[in-house]
C-alpha positions, 0 to 999 in steps of 0.5 A, a space after each residue: 777570418 769567416 768563410 762561407 759554408 757551402 750549405 749557406 751559399 746553397 740556401 741563399 741561392 735557393 731563396 734567390 733563384 728557386 722562384 725563377 725556376 732554377 732546380 736544386 741541382 742547378 743551384 748546387 752546381 752554381 754554388 760549387 762553381 762560385 766556391 771553386 773560384 774563392 776557395 777559403 778566401 772572401 776575395 778574388 782578382 777579376 783577371 782570372 775570370 773569363 767573360 762567361 764567368 764575369 756574366 755569372 758573377 754580374 748576375 750574383 752581384 745584382 742579388 748582392 751575394 757578390 760585390 766588387 771593388 777596385 784599386 789603382 796602383 802605379 807600375 814601376 815604369 809609372 804607368 797607372 793600373 787598375 785592379 778589380 776584385 770580387 768579394 763574397 758578401 757574407 753579410 748579405 748571404 746571412 741577411 737573405 737567409 735570416 729574412 727568409 726564415 723570419 718570413 717563414 716564421 711569420 707565416 707559421 705564426 699567422 696560421 697558428 693564430 688563425 687556427 686558435 681563433 676558430 
Protein backbone atom coordinates (compact mmCIF):
# COMPACT_ATOMS: atom_id res chain seq x y z
CA UNK A 1 0.00 0.00 0.00
CA UNK A 2 1.55 3.32 -1.02
CA UNK A 3 2.05 5.85 1.73
CA UNK A 4 2.85 9.53 1.60
CA UNK A 5 6.42 10.60 2.11
CA UNK A 6 7.02 13.54 4.42
CA UNK A 7 8.90 15.38 1.67
CA UNK A 8 5.99 14.96 -0.76
CA UNK A 9 3.48 16.30 1.73
CA UNK A 10 5.73 19.25 2.57
CA UNK A 11 6.16 20.04 -1.12
CA UNK A 12 2.40 19.97 -1.77
CA UNK A 13 1.64 22.05 1.33
CA UNK A 14 4.32 24.54 0.30
CA UNK A 15 2.74 24.94 -3.14
CA UNK A 16 -0.72 25.41 -1.62
CA UNK A 17 0.03 27.54 1.45
CA UNK A 18 3.25 29.46 0.78
CA UNK A 19 1.45 32.04 -1.41
CA UNK A 20 -0.80 32.86 1.57
CA UNK A 21 2.22 33.65 3.74
CA UNK A 22 2.97 30.41 5.59
CA UNK A 23 6.65 30.00 6.36
CA UNK A 24 8.71 26.93 5.55
CA UNK A 25 8.84 26.08 9.26
CA UNK A 26 5.05 26.36 9.64
CA UNK A 27 4.53 24.16 6.58
CA UNK A 28 6.93 21.51 7.91
CA UNK A 29 5.16 21.60 11.30
CA UNK A 30 1.79 21.19 9.58
CA UNK A 31 3.08 18.20 7.60
CA UNK A 32 4.46 16.59 10.77
CA UNK A 33 1.19 17.32 12.57
CA UNK A 34 -0.88 15.63 9.86
CA UNK A 35 1.47 12.67 9.60
CA UNK A 36 1.41 12.20 13.37
CA UNK A 37 -2.25 11.20 13.04
CA UNK A 38 -1.89 8.93 10.03
CA UNK A 39 1.44 7.22 10.67
CA UNK A 40 1.84 4.62 7.92
CA UNK A 41 -1.87 4.55 7.09
CA UNK A 42 -3.90 6.46 4.53
CA UNK A 43 -7.06 6.53 6.67
CA UNK A 44 -7.96 7.45 10.23
CA UNK A 45 -11.17 7.49 12.20
CA UNK A 46 -12.61 10.93 12.94
CA UNK A 47 -13.50 10.35 16.59
CA UNK A 48 -9.85 10.58 17.69
CA UNK A 49 -9.71 14.24 16.59
CA UNK A 50 -10.38 17.29 18.72
CA UNK A 51 -12.38 20.18 17.30
CA UNK A 52 -9.12 22.08 16.67
CA UNK A 53 -7.73 19.08 14.78
CA UNK A 54 -10.91 18.89 12.71
CA UNK A 55 -10.68 22.60 11.84
CA UNK A 56 -7.19 22.04 10.43
CA UNK A 57 -8.34 18.91 8.60
CA UNK A 58 -11.29 20.80 7.09
CA UNK A 59 -8.86 23.39 5.74
CA UNK A 60 -6.81 20.59 4.18
CA UNK A 61 -10.01 19.07 2.83
CA UNK A 62 -10.72 22.35 1.02
CA UNK A 63 -7.41 21.92 -0.82
CA UNK A 64 -8.14 18.29 -1.69
CA UNK A 65 -5.14 17.00 0.29
CA UNK A 66 -7.52 15.26 2.71
CA UNK A 67 -10.89 13.70 1.93
CA UNK A 68 -13.63 12.22 4.08
CA UNK A 69 -15.96 9.28 3.96
CA UNK A 70 -18.45 7.68 6.31
CA UNK A 71 -20.20 4.39 6.82
CA UNK A 72 -23.34 3.40 8.65
CA UNK A 73 -23.28 0.35 10.87
CA UNK A 74 -25.82 -1.19 13.19
CA UNK A 75 -24.77 -1.85 16.76
CA UNK A 76 -25.70 -5.11 18.50
CA UNK A 77 -28.74 -3.53 20.14
CA UNK A 78 -30.01 -2.41 16.72
CA UNK A 79 -29.01 1.23 17.05
CA UNK A 80 -27.61 2.79 13.84
CA UNK A 81 -24.18 4.39 14.12
CA UNK A 82 -22.27 6.50 11.62
CA UNK A 83 -18.47 6.35 11.51
CA UNK A 84 -16.53 9.16 9.79
CA UNK A 85 -13.07 8.71 8.30
CA UNK A 86 -10.32 11.00 7.01
CA UNK A 87 -8.09 9.95 4.09
CA UNK A 88 -4.84 11.31 2.73
CA UNK A 89 -5.47 11.93 -0.97
CA UNK A 90 -2.23 10.69 -2.53
CA UNK A 91 -3.47 11.33 -6.06
CA UNK A 92 -4.27 14.97 -5.29
CA UNK A 93 -0.91 15.50 -3.56
CA UNK A 94 0.93 14.10 -6.57
CA UNK A 95 -1.29 16.14 -8.90
CA UNK A 96 -0.47 19.38 -7.04
CA UNK A 97 3.25 18.63 -7.26
CA UNK A 98 3.17 17.57 -10.92
CA UNK A 99 1.06 20.54 -12.03
CA UNK A 100 3.43 22.91 -10.25
CA UNK A 101 6.47 21.31 -11.88
CA UNK A 102 4.80 21.52 -15.29
CA UNK A 103 4.08 25.22 -14.77
CA UNK A 104 7.69 25.83 -13.73
CA UNK A 105 8.89 23.93 -16.80
CA UNK A 106 6.63 26.03 -19.03
CA UNK A 107 8.03 29.24 -17.52
CA UNK A 108 11.63 28.15 -18.11
CA UNK A 109 10.87 27.02 -21.66
CA UNK A 110 9.27 30.41 -22.38
CA UNK A 111 12.31 32.22 -20.97
CA UNK A 112 14.67 30.16 -23.16
CA UNK A 113 12.50 30.71 -26.25
CA UNK A 114 12.48 34.45 -25.59
CA UNK A 115 16.26 34.46 -25.18
CA UNK A 116 16.73 32.54 -28.42
CA UNK A 117 14.52 35.00 -30.30
CA UNK A 118 16.67 37.96 -29.26
